[in-house]
mmCIF file of the N, C-alpha and C atoms, coordinates in Angstrom:
data_MODEL
# 
_entry.id   MODEL 
# 
loop_
_atom_site.group_PDB 
_atom_site.id 
_atom_site.type_symbol 
_atom_site.label_atom_id 
_atom_site.label_alt_id 
_atom_site.label_comp_id 
_atom_site.label_asym_id 
_atom_site.label_entity_id 
_atom_site.label_seq_id 
_atom_site.pdbx_PDB_ins_code 
_atom_site.Cartn_x 
_atom_site.Cartn_y 
_atom_site.Cartn_z 
_atom_site.occupancy 
_atom_site.B_iso_or_equiv 
_atom_site.pdbx_formal_charge 
_atom_site.auth_seq_id 
_atom_site.auth_comp_id 
_atom_site.auth_asym_id 
_atom_site.auth_atom_id 
_atom_site.pdbx_PDB_model_num 
ATOM 1   N N  . MET A 1 1  ? 29.818 -23.967 -51.712 1.00 0.00 ? 1  MET A N  1 
ATOM 2   C CA . MET A 1 1  ? 29.460 -22.569 -51.823 1.00 0.00 ? 1  MET A CA 1 
ATOM 3   C C  . MET A 1 1  ? 28.936 -22.102 -50.468 1.00 0.00 ? 1  MET A C  1 
ATOM 4   N N  . LYS A 1 2  ? 29.472 -21.005 -49.977 1.00 0.00 ? 2  LYS A N  1 
ATOM 5   C CA . LYS A 1 2  ? 28.984 -20.446 -48.714 1.00 0.00 ? 2  LYS A CA 1 
ATOM 6   C C  . LYS A 1 2  ? 27.574 -19.906 -48.880 1.00 0.00 ? 2  LYS A C  1 
ATOM 7   N N  . ASN A 1 3  ? 26.820 -19.924 -47.782 1.00 0.00 ? 3  ASN A N  1 
ATOM 8   C CA . ASN A 1 3  ? 25.484 -19.331 -47.780 1.00 0.00 ? 3  ASN A CA 1 
ATOM 9   C C  . ASN A 1 3  ? 25.584 -17.827 -47.991 1.00 0.00 ? 3  ASN A C  1 
ATOM 10  N N  . CYS A 1 4  ? 24.457 -17.222 -48.358 1.00 0.00 ? 4  CYS A N  1 
ATOM 11  C CA . CYS A 1 4  ? 24.395 -15.781 -48.566 1.00 0.00 ? 4  CYS A CA 1 
ATOM 12  C C  . CYS A 1 4  ? 24.690 -15.055 -47.248 1.00 0.00 ? 4  CYS A C  1 
ATOM 13  N N  . PRO A 1 5  ? 25.565 -14.041 -47.282 1.00 0.00 ? 5  PRO A N  1 
ATOM 14  C CA . PRO A 1 5  ? 25.874 -13.315 -46.049 1.00 0.00 ? 5  PRO A CA 1 
ATOM 15  C C  . PRO A 1 5  ? 24.745 -12.386 -45.606 1.00 0.00 ? 5  PRO A C  1 
ATOM 16  N N  . PHE A 1 6  ? 23.764 -12.155 -46.456 1.00 0.00 ? 6  PHE A N  1 
ATOM 17  C CA . PHE A 1 6  ? 22.690 -11.227 -46.129 1.00 0.00 ? 6  PHE A CA 1 
ATOM 18  C C  . PHE A 1 6  ? 21.448 -11.930 -45.585 1.00 0.00 ? 6  PHE A C  1 
ATOM 19  N N  . CYS A 1 7  ? 21.063 -13.062 -46.221 1.00 0.00 ? 7  CYS A N  1 
ATOM 20  C CA . CYS A 1 7  ? 19.833 -13.730 -45.792 1.00 0.00 ? 7  CYS A CA 1 
ATOM 21  C C  . CYS A 1 7  ? 20.070 -15.151 -45.285 1.00 0.00 ? 7  CYS A C  1 
ATOM 22  N N  . GLY A 1 8  ? 21.280 -15.668 -45.473 1.00 0.00 ? 8  GLY A N  1 
ATOM 23  C CA . GLY A 1 8  ? 21.580 -17.028 -45.039 1.00 0.00 ? 8  GLY A CA 1 
ATOM 24  C C  . GLY A 1 8  ? 21.152 -18.094 -46.037 1.00 0.00 ? 8  GLY A C  1 
ATOM 25  N N  . GLY A 1 9  ? 20.574 -17.678 -47.177 1.00 0.00 ? 9  GLY A N  1 
ATOM 26  C CA . GLY A 1 9  ? 20.109 -18.627 -48.188 1.00 0.00 ? 9  GLY A CA 1 
ATOM 27  C C  . GLY A 1 9  ? 21.243 -19.469 -48.757 1.00 0.00 ? 9  GLY A C  1 
ATOM 28  N N  . ASN A 1 10 ? 20.889 -20.660 -49.237 1.00 0.00 ? 10 ASN A N  1 
ATOM 29  C CA . ASN A 1 10 ? 21.911 -21.542 -49.790 1.00 0.00 ? 10 ASN A CA 1 
ATOM 30  C C  . ASN A 1 10 ? 21.702 -21.847 -51.261 1.00 0.00 ? 10 ASN A C  1 
ATOM 31  N N  . GLU A 1 11 ? 20.769 -21.166 -51.909 1.00 0.00 ? 11 GLU A N  1 
ATOM 32  C CA . GLU A 1 11 ? 20.549 -21.342 -53.341 1.00 0.00 ? 11 GLU A CA 1 
ATOM 33  C C  . GLU A 1 11 ? 21.353 -20.284 -54.093 1.00 0.00 ? 11 GLU A C  1 
ATOM 34  N N  . ILE A 1 12 ? 22.664 -20.528 -54.215 1.00 0.00 ? 12 ILE A N  1 
ATOM 35  C CA . ILE A 1 12 ? 23.590 -19.590 -54.835 1.00 0.00 ? 12 ILE A CA 1 
ATOM 36  C C  . ILE A 1 12 ? 24.032 -20.165 -56.171 1.00 0.00 ? 12 ILE A C  1 
ATOM 37  N N  . GLY A 1 13 ? 24.040 -19.343 -57.195 1.00 0.00 ? 13 GLY A N  1 
ATOM 38  C CA . GLY A 1 13 ? 24.473 -19.803 -58.509 1.00 0.00 ? 13 GLY A CA 1 
ATOM 39  C C  . GLY A 1 13 ? 25.016 -18.654 -59.334 1.00 0.00 ? 13 GLY A C  1 
ATOM 40  N N  . PRO A 1 14 ? 25.641 -18.991 -60.463 1.00 0.00 ? 14 PRO A N  1 
ATOM 41  C CA . PRO A 1 14 ? 26.221 -17.956 -61.314 1.00 0.00 ? 14 PRO A CA 1 
ATOM 42  C C  . PRO A 1 14 ? 25.159 -17.264 -62.162 1.00 0.00 ? 14 PRO A C  1 
ATOM 43  N N  . CYS A 1 15 ? 25.421 -16.009 -62.504 1.00 0.00 ? 15 CYS A N  1 
ATOM 44  C CA . CYS A 1 15 ? 24.608 -15.298 -63.489 1.00 0.00 ? 15 CYS A CA 1 
ATOM 45  C C  . CYS A 1 15 ? 25.553 -14.470 -64.353 1.00 0.00 ? 15 CYS A C  1 
ATOM 46  N N  . TRP A 1 16 ? 25.083 -14.125 -65.539 1.00 0.00 ? 16 TRP A N  1 
ATOM 47  C CA . TRP A 1 16 ? 25.905 -13.393 -66.496 1.00 0.00 ? 16 TRP A CA 1 
ATOM 48  C C  . TRP A 1 16 ? 25.142 -12.185 -66.979 1.00 0.00 ? 16 TRP A C  1 
ATOM 49  N N  . ASN A 1 17 ? 25.890 -11.193 -67.458 1.00 0.00 ? 17 ASN A N  1 
ATOM 50  C CA . ASN A 1 17 ? 25.285 -9.982  -67.989 1.00 0.00 ? 17 ASN A CA 1 
ATOM 51  C C  . ASN A 1 17 ? 26.277 -9.334  -68.942 1.00 0.00 ? 17 ASN A C  1 
ATOM 52  N N  . THR A 1 18 ? 25.811 -8.367  -69.716 1.00 0.00 ? 18 THR A N  1 
ATOM 53  C CA . THR A 1 18 ? 26.675 -7.604  -70.611 1.00 0.00 ? 18 THR A CA 1 
ATOM 54  C C  . THR A 1 18 ? 26.657 -6.156  -70.156 1.00 0.00 ? 18 THR A C  1 
ATOM 55  N N  . ARG A 1 19 ? 27.848 -5.602  -69.942 1.00 0.00 ? 19 ARG A N  1 
ATOM 56  C CA . ARG A 1 19 ? 27.952 -4.196  -69.545 1.00 0.00 ? 19 ARG A CA 1 
ATOM 57  C C  . ARG A 1 19 ? 27.742 -3.301  -70.756 1.00 0.00 ? 19 ARG A C  1 
ATOM 58  N N  . GLN A 1 20 ? 27.567 -2.011  -70.510 1.00 0.00 ? 20 GLN A N  1 
ATOM 59  C CA . GLN A 1 20 ? 27.372 -1.054  -71.597 1.00 0.00 ? 20 GLN A CA 1 
ATOM 60  C C  . GLN A 1 20 ? 28.571 -0.999  -72.535 1.00 0.00 ? 20 GLN A C  1 
ATOM 61  N N  . ASP A 1 21 ? 29.777 -1.296  -72.026 1.00 0.00 ? 21 ASP A N  1 
ATOM 62  C CA . ASP A 1 21 ? 30.957 -1.268  -72.879 1.00 0.00 ? 21 ASP A CA 1 
ATOM 63  C C  . ASP A 1 21 ? 31.134 -2.555  -73.688 1.00 0.00 ? 21 ASP A C  1 
ATOM 64  N N  . GLY A 1 22 ? 30.179 -3.488  -73.563 1.00 0.00 ? 22 GLY A N  1 
ATOM 65  C CA . GLY A 1 22 ? 30.202 -4.718  -74.336 1.00 0.00 ? 22 GLY A CA 1 
ATOM 66  C C  . GLY A 1 22 ? 30.886 -5.890  -73.658 1.00 0.00 ? 22 GLY A C  1 
ATOM 67  N N  . ASN A 1 23 ? 31.559 -5.663  -72.534 1.00 0.00 ? 23 ASN A N  1 
ATOM 68  C CA . ASN A 1 23 ? 32.213 -6.759  -71.821 1.00 0.00 ? 23 ASN A CA 1 
ATOM 69  C C  . ASN A 1 23 ? 31.173 -7.647  -71.149 1.00 0.00 ? 23 ASN A C  1 
ATOM 70  N N  . GLU A 1 24 ? 31.381 -8.948  -71.242 1.00 0.00 ? 24 GLU A N  1 
ATOM 71  C CA . GLU A 1 24 ? 30.548 -9.912  -70.545 1.00 0.00 ? 24 GLU A CA 1 
ATOM 72  C C  . GLU A 1 24 ? 31.048 -10.008 -69.111 1.00 0.00 ? 24 GLU A C  1 
ATOM 73  N N  . ILE A 1 25 ? 30.122 -10.097 -68.161 1.00 0.00 ? 25 ILE A N  1 
ATOM 74  C CA . ILE A 1 25 ? 30.513 -10.229 -66.761 1.00 0.00 ? 25 ILE A CA 1 
ATOM 75  C C  . ILE A 1 25 ? 29.789 -11.427 -66.154 1.00 0.00 ? 25 ILE A C  1 
ATOM 76  N N  . THR A 1 26 ? 30.366 -11.984 -65.110 1.00 0.00 ? 26 THR A N  1 
ATOM 77  C CA . THR A 1 26 ? 29.726 -13.047 -64.345 1.00 0.00 ? 26 THR A CA 1 
ATOM 78  C C  . THR A 1 26 ? 29.819 -12.693 -62.871 1.00 0.00 ? 26 THR A C  1 
ATOM 79  N N  . MET A 1 27 ? 28.862 -13.183 -62.113 1.00 0.00 ? 27 MET A N  1 
ATOM 80  C CA . MET A 1 27 ? 28.845 -12.971 -60.671 1.00 0.00 ? 27 MET A CA 1 
ATOM 81  C C  . MET A 1 27 ? 27.994 -14.068 -60.063 1.00 0.00 ? 27 MET A C  1 
ATOM 82  N N  . MET A 1 28 ? 28.070 -14.225 -58.764 1.00 0.00 ? 28 MET A N  1 
ATOM 83  C CA . MET A 1 28 ? 27.223 -15.183 -58.074 1.00 0.00 ? 28 MET A CA 1 
ATOM 84  C C  . MET A 1 28 ? 25.938 -14.473 -57.649 1.00 0.00 ? 28 MET A C  1 
ATOM 85  N N  . PHE A 1 29 ? 24.845 -15.228 -57.596 1.00 0.00 ? 29 PHE A N  1 
ATOM 86  C CA . PHE A 1 29 ? 23.513 -14.677 -57.353 1.00 0.00 ? 29 PHE A CA 1 
ATOM 87  C C  . PHE A 1 29 ? 22.798 -15.522 -56.306 1.00 0.00 ? 29 PHE A C  1 
ATOM 88  N N  . CYS A 1 30 ? 22.208 -14.869 -55.315 1.00 0.00 ? 30 CYS A N  1 
ATOM 89  C CA . CYS A 1 30 ? 21.409 -15.562 -54.301 1.00 0.00 ? 30 CYS A CA 1 
ATOM 90  C C  . CYS A 1 30 ? 19.951 -15.584 -54.772 1.00 0.00 ? 30 CYS A C  1 
ATOM 91  N N  . ASN A 1 31 ? 19.418 -16.776 -54.972 1.00 0.00 ? 31 ASN A N  1 
ATOM 92  C CA . ASN A 1 31 ? 18.027 -16.905 -55.420 1.00 0.00 ? 31 ASN A CA 1 
ATOM 93  C C  . ASN A 1 31 ? 17.026 -16.570 -54.328 1.00 0.00 ? 31 ASN A C  1 
ATOM 94  N N  . SER A 1 32 ? 17.464 -16.479 -53.084 1.00 0.00 ? 32 SER A N  1 
ATOM 95  C CA . SER A 1 32 ? 16.551 -16.166 -51.983 1.00 0.00 ? 32 SER A CA 1 
ATOM 96  C C  . SER A 1 32 ? 16.295 -14.667 -51.858 1.00 0.00 ? 32 SER A C  1 
ATOM 97  N N  . CYS A 1 33 ? 17.375 -13.856 -51.875 1.00 0.00 ? 33 CYS A N  1 
ATOM 98  C CA . CYS A 1 33 ? 17.195 -12.417 -51.657 1.00 0.00 ? 33 CYS A CA 1 
ATOM 99  C C  . CYS A 1 33 ? 17.673 -11.543 -52.819 1.00 0.00 ? 33 CYS A C  1 
ATOM 100 N N  . GLY A 1 34 ? 18.357 -12.131 -53.801 1.00 0.00 ? 34 GLY A N  1 
ATOM 101 C CA . GLY A 1 34 ? 18.797 -11.368 -54.961 1.00 0.00 ? 34 GLY A CA 1 
ATOM 102 C C  . GLY A 1 34 ? 20.167 -10.729 -54.823 1.00 0.00 ? 34 GLY A C  1 
ATOM 103 N N  . ALA A 1 35 ? 20.873 -10.993 -53.738 1.00 0.00 ? 35 ALA A N  1 
ATOM 104 C CA . ALA A 1 35 ? 22.221 -10.436 -53.577 1.00 0.00 ? 35 ALA A CA 1 
ATOM 105 C C  . ALA A 1 35 ? 23.125 -10.957 -54.691 1.00 0.00 ? 35 ALA A C  1 
ATOM 106 N N  . THR A 1 36 ? 24.021 -10.089 -55.184 1.00 0.00 ? 36 THR A N  1 
ATOM 107 C CA . THR A 1 36 ? 24.957 -10.480 -56.230 1.00 0.00 ? 36 THR A CA 1 
ATOM 108 C C  . THR A 1 36 ? 26.359 -10.034 -55.878 1.00 0.00 ? 36 THR A C  1 
ATOM 109 N N  . GLY A 1 37 ? 27.336 -10.623 -56.560 1.00 0.00 ? 37 GLY A N  1 
ATOM 110 C CA . GLY A 1 37 ? 28.698 -10.151 -56.439 1.00 0.00 ? 37 GLY A CA 1 
ATOM 111 C C  . GLY A 1 37 ? 29.667 -11.268 -56.202 1.00 0.00 ? 37 GLY A C  1 
ATOM 112 N N  . PRO A 1 38 ? 30.904 -10.968 -56.177 1.00 0.00 ? 38 PRO A N  1 
ATOM 113 C CA . PRO A 1 38 ? 31.577 -9.859  -56.840 1.00 0.00 ? 38 PRO A CA 1 
ATOM 114 C C  . PRO A 1 38 ? 31.577 -10.047 -58.355 1.00 0.00 ? 38 PRO A C  1 
ATOM 115 N N  . VAL A 1 39 ? 31.705 -8.958  -59.090 1.00 0.00 ? 39 VAL A N  1 
ATOM 116 C CA . VAL A 1 39 ? 31.670 -8.978  -60.552 1.00 0.00 ? 39 VAL A CA 1 
ATOM 117 C C  . VAL A 1 39 ? 33.046 -9.348  -61.094 1.00 0.00 ? 39 VAL A C  1 
ATOM 118 N N  . VAL A 1 40 ? 33.063 -10.261 -62.064 1.00 0.00 ? 40 VAL A N  1 
ATOM 119 C CA . VAL A 1 40 ? 34.286 -10.666 -62.754 1.00 0.00 ? 40 VAL A CA 1 
ATOM 120 C C  . VAL A 1 40 ? 34.038 -10.511 -64.250 1.00 0.00 ? 40 VAL A C  1 
ATOM 121 N N  . ILE A 1 41 ? 34.947 -9.868  -64.976 1.00 0.00 ? 41 ILE A N  1 
ATOM 122 C CA . ILE A 1 41 ? 34.816 -9.776  -66.431 1.00 0.00 ? 41 ILE A CA 1 
ATOM 123 C C  . ILE A 1 41 ? 34.992 -11.174 -66.997 1.00 0.00 ? 41 ILE A C  1 
ATOM 124 N N  . TYR A 1 42 ? 34.032 -11.600 -67.816 1.00 0.00 ? 42 TYR A N  1 
ATOM 125 C CA . TYR A 1 42 ? 33.952 -12.970 -68.302 1.00 0.00 ? 42 TYR A CA 1 
ATOM 126 C C  . TYR A 1 42 ? 34.745 -13.109 -69.608 1.00 0.00 ? 42 TYR A C  1 
ATOM 127 N N  . LYS A 1 43 ? 35.735 -13.970 -69.591 1.00 0.00 ? 43 LYS A N  1 
ATOM 128 C CA . LYS A 1 43 ? 36.518 -14.247 -70.796 1.00 0.00 ? 43 LYS A CA 1 
ATOM 129 C C  . LYS A 1 43 ? 36.479 -15.722 -71.157 1.00 0.00 ? 43 LYS A C  1 
ATOM 130 N N  . THR A 1 44 ? 36.483 -16.592 -70.145 1.00 0.00 ? 44 THR A N  1 
ATOM 131 C CA . THR A 1 44 ? 36.442 -18.036 -70.375 1.00 0.00 ? 44 THR A CA 1 
ATOM 132 C C  . THR A 1 44 ? 35.552 -18.675 -69.322 1.00 0.00 ? 44 THR A C  1 
ATOM 133 N N  . SER A 1 45 ? 35.284 -19.956 -69.486 1.00 0.00 ? 45 SER A N  1 
ATOM 134 C CA . SER A 1 45 ? 34.446 -20.657 -68.513 1.00 0.00 ? 45 SER A CA 1 
ATOM 135 C C  . SER A 1 45 ? 35.102 -20.690 -67.139 1.00 0.00 ? 45 SER A C  1 
ATOM 136 N N  . ASP A 1 46 ? 36.419 -20.490 -67.059 1.00 0.00 ? 46 ASP A N  1 
ATOM 137 C CA . ASP A 1 46 ? 37.103 -20.451 -65.766 1.00 0.00 ? 46 ASP A CA 1 
ATOM 138 C C  . ASP A 1 46 ? 36.685 -19.251 -64.932 1.00 0.00 ? 46 ASP A C  1 
ATOM 139 N N  . ASP A 1 47 ? 36.152 -18.214 -65.569 1.00 0.00 ? 47 ASP A N  1 
ATOM 140 C CA . ASP A 1 47 ? 35.763 -17.015 -64.831 1.00 0.00 ? 47 ASP A CA 1 
ATOM 141 C C  . ASP A 1 47 ? 34.576 -17.271 -63.919 1.00 0.00 ? 47 ASP A C  1 
ATOM 142 N N  . GLU A 1 48 ? 33.722 -18.243 -64.265 1.00 0.00 ? 48 GLU A N  1 
ATOM 143 C CA . GLU A 1 48 ? 32.637 -18.613 -63.356 1.00 0.00 ? 48 GLU A CA 1 
ATOM 144 C C  . GLU A 1 48 ? 33.223 -19.162 -62.064 1.00 0.00 ? 48 GLU A C  1 
ATOM 145 N N  . ASN A 1 49 ? 34.291 -19.938 -62.169 1.00 0.00 ? 49 ASN A N  1 
ATOM 146 C CA . ASN A 1 49 ? 34.967 -20.460 -60.980 1.00 0.00 ? 49 ASN A CA 1 
ATOM 147 C C  . ASN A 1 49 ? 35.599 -19.321 -60.177 1.00 0.00 ? 49 ASN A C  1 
ATOM 148 N N  . ARG A 1 50 ? 36.138 -18.300 -60.858 1.00 0.00 ? 50 ARG A N  1 
ATOM 149 C CA . ARG A 1 50 ? 36.704 -17.140 -60.163 1.00 0.00 ? 50 ARG A CA 1 
ATOM 150 C C  . ARG A 1 50 ? 35.620 -16.413 -59.381 1.00 0.00 ? 50 ARG A C  1 
ATOM 151 N N  . SER A 1 51 ? 34.411 -16.316 -59.946 1.00 0.00 ? 51 SER A N  1 
ATOM 152 C CA . SER A 1 51 ? 33.294 -15.667 -59.244 1.00 0.00 ? 51 SER A CA 1 
ATOM 153 C C  . SER A 1 51 ? 32.922 -16.449 -57.995 1.00 0.00 ? 51 SER A C  1 
ATOM 154 N N  . ALA A 1 52 ? 32.878 -17.763 -58.111 1.00 0.00 ? 52 ALA A N  1 
ATOM 155 C CA . ALA A 1 52 ? 32.539 -18.597 -56.952 1.00 0.00 ? 52 ALA A CA 1 
ATOM 156 C C  . ALA A 1 52 ? 33.600 -18.457 -55.869 1.00 0.00 ? 52 ALA A C  1 
ATOM 157 N N  . LYS A 1 53 ? 34.869 -18.442 -56.246 1.00 0.00 ? 53 LYS A N  1 
ATOM 158 C CA . LYS A 1 53 ? 35.941 -18.278 -55.261 1.00 0.00 ? 53 LYS A CA 1 
ATOM 159 C C  . LYS A 1 53 ? 35.841 -16.917 -54.584 1.00 0.00 ? 53 LYS A C  1 
ATOM 160 N N  . ALA A 1 54 ? 35.518 -15.864 -55.365 1.00 0.00 ? 54 ALA A N  1 
ATOM 161 C CA . ALA A 1 54 ? 35.385 -14.523 -54.797 1.00 0.00 ? 54 ALA A CA 1 
ATOM 162 C C  . ALA A 1 54 ? 34.197 -14.464 -53.831 1.00 0.00 ? 54 ALA A C  1 
ATOM 163 N N  . TRP A 1 55 ? 33.089 -15.135 -54.174 1.00 0.00 ? 55 TRP A N  1 
ATOM 164 C CA . TRP A 1 55 ? 31.914 -15.176 -53.289 1.00 0.00 ? 55 TRP A CA 1 
ATOM 165 C C  . TRP A 1 55 ? 32.281 -15.819 -51.964 1.00 0.00 ? 55 TRP A C  1 
ATOM 166 N N  . ASN A 1 56 ? 33.006 -16.919 -52.031 1.00 0.00 ? 56 ASN A N  1 
ATOM 167 C CA . ASN A 1 56 ? 33.372 -17.650 -50.827 1.00 0.00 ? 56 ASN A CA 1 
ATOM 168 C C  . ASN A 1 56 ? 34.449 -16.960 -50.006 1.00 0.00 ? 56 ASN A C  1 
ATOM 169 N N  . LYS A 1 57 ? 35.185 -16.034 -50.588 1.00 0.00 ? 57 LYS A N  1 
ATOM 170 C CA . LYS A 1 57 ? 36.288 -15.361 -49.909 1.00 0.00 ? 57 LYS A CA 1 
ATOM 171 C C  . LYS A 1 57 ? 35.823 -14.271 -48.942 1.00 0.00 ? 57 LYS A C  1 
ATOM 172 N N  . ARG A 1 58 ? 34.660 -13.691 -49.136 1.00 0.00 ? 58 ARG A N  1 
ATOM 173 C CA . ARG A 1 58 ? 34.189 -12.564 -48.331 1.00 0.00 ? 58 ARG A CA 1 
ATOM 174 C C  . ARG A 1 58 ? 33.873 -12.983 -46.903 1.00 0.00 ? 58 ARG A C  1 
ATOM 175 N N  . HIS A 1 59 ? 33.757 -12.007 -46.046 1.00 0.00 ? 59 HIS A N  1 
ATOM 176 C CA . HIS A 1 59 ? 33.401 -12.256 -44.649 1.00 0.00 ? 59 HIS A CA 1 
ATOM 177 C C  . HIS A 1 59 ? 31.905 -12.410 -44.521 1.00 0.00 ? 59 HIS A C  1 
ATOM 178 N N  . ASN A 1 60 ? 31.465 -13.259 -43.622 1.00 0.00 ? 60 ASN A N  1 
ATOM 179 C CA . ASN A 1 60 ? 30.042 -13.436 -43.364 1.00 0.00 ? 60 ASN A CA 1 
ATOM 180 C C  . ASN A 1 60 ? 29.544 -12.361 -42.416 1.00 0.00 ? 60 ASN A C  1 
ATOM 181 N N  . LEU A 1 61 ? 28.370 -11.813 -42.722 1.00 0.00 ? 61 LEU A N  1 
ATOM 182 C CA . LEU A 1 61 ? 27.735 -10.835 -41.846 1.00 0.00 ? 61 LEU A CA 1 
ATOM 183 C C  . LEU A 1 61 ? 26.903 -11.522 -40.777 1.00 0.00 ? 61 LEU A C  1 
ATOM 184 N N  . MET A 1 62 ? 26.462 -12.743 -41.049 1.00 0.00 ? 62 MET A N  1 
ATOM 185 C CA . MET A 1 62 ? 25.563 -13.450 -40.118 1.00 0.00 ? 62 MET A CA 1 
ATOM 186 C C  . MET A 1 62 ? 26.360 -14.289 -39.147 1.00 0.00 ? 62 MET A C  1 
# 
Protein backbone atom coordinates (compact mmCIF):
# COMPACT_ATOMS: atom_id res chain seq x y z
CA MET A 1 0.00 0.00 0.00
CA LYS A 2 1.40 3.40 -0.95
CA ASN A 3 1.83 6.02 1.76
CA CYS A 4 -0.73 8.81 2.06
CA PRO A 5 -0.17 11.46 -0.63
CA PHE A 6 -1.15 14.22 1.81
CA CYS A 7 0.77 13.47 5.01
CA GLY A 8 3.11 10.62 4.05
CA GLY A 9 1.53 8.33 6.67
CA ASN A 10 1.71 4.58 6.19
CA GLU A 11 -1.21 3.45 8.36
CA ILE A 12 -3.68 2.97 5.48
CA GLY A 13 -6.65 0.64 5.71
CA PRO A 14 -10.14 0.05 4.37
CA CYS A 15 -13.29 1.63 5.76
CA TRP A 16 -16.94 1.15 4.87
CA ASN A 17 -20.04 3.30 4.97
CA THR A 18 -23.65 3.35 3.77
CA ARG A 19 -24.79 6.09 1.41
CA GLN A 20 -28.20 7.74 1.69
CA ASP A 21 -29.43 5.63 -1.24
CA GLY A 22 -28.63 2.46 0.75
CA ASN A 23 -25.57 1.39 -1.26
CA GLU A 24 -22.61 0.16 0.75
CA ILE A 25 -19.32 1.82 -0.15
CA THR A 26 -15.68 1.10 0.66
CA MET A 27 -12.63 3.33 0.47
CA MET A 28 -9.12 3.48 1.85
CA PHE A 29 -8.50 5.59 4.96
CA CYS A 30 -5.32 7.20 6.32
CA ASN A 31 -5.21 6.81 10.11
CA SER A 32 -2.68 9.65 10.36
CA CYS A 33 -4.58 12.53 8.70
CA GLY A 34 -8.01 11.11 7.83
CA ALA A 35 -7.68 11.28 4.04
CA THR A 36 -10.06 8.92 2.23
CA GLY A 37 -10.72 7.71 -1.27
CA PRO A 38 -11.45 6.69 -3.91
CA VAL A 39 -15.01 5.49 -3.22
CA VAL A 40 -16.08 2.11 -4.62
CA ILE A 41 -19.65 0.77 -4.35
CA TYR A 42 -19.32 -2.36 -2.21
CA LYS A 43 -20.87 -5.55 -3.59
CA THR A 44 -18.38 -8.28 -2.65
CA SER A 45 -15.21 -8.68 -0.62
CA ASP A 46 -13.28 -8.11 -3.88
CA ASP A 47 -14.34 -4.46 -3.78
CA GLU A 48 -11.97 -3.83 -0.86
CA ASN A 49 -9.17 -4.94 -3.19
CA ARG A 50 -10.51 -2.56 -5.88
CA SER A 51 -10.30 0.30 -3.35
CA ALA A 52 -6.71 -0.58 -2.50
CA LYS A 53 -5.77 -0.72 -6.20
CA ALA A 54 -7.46 2.66 -6.78
CA TRP A 55 -5.57 4.17 -3.80
CA ASN A 56 -2.27 2.93 -5.17
CA LYS A 57 -3.04 4.13 -8.72
CA ARG A 58 -3.15 7.88 -7.92
CA HIS A 59 -0.23 10.25 -8.26
CA ASN A 60 1.77 11.19 -5.18
CA LEU A 61 1.74 14.84 -4.13
CA MET A 62 4.81 14.44 -1.90
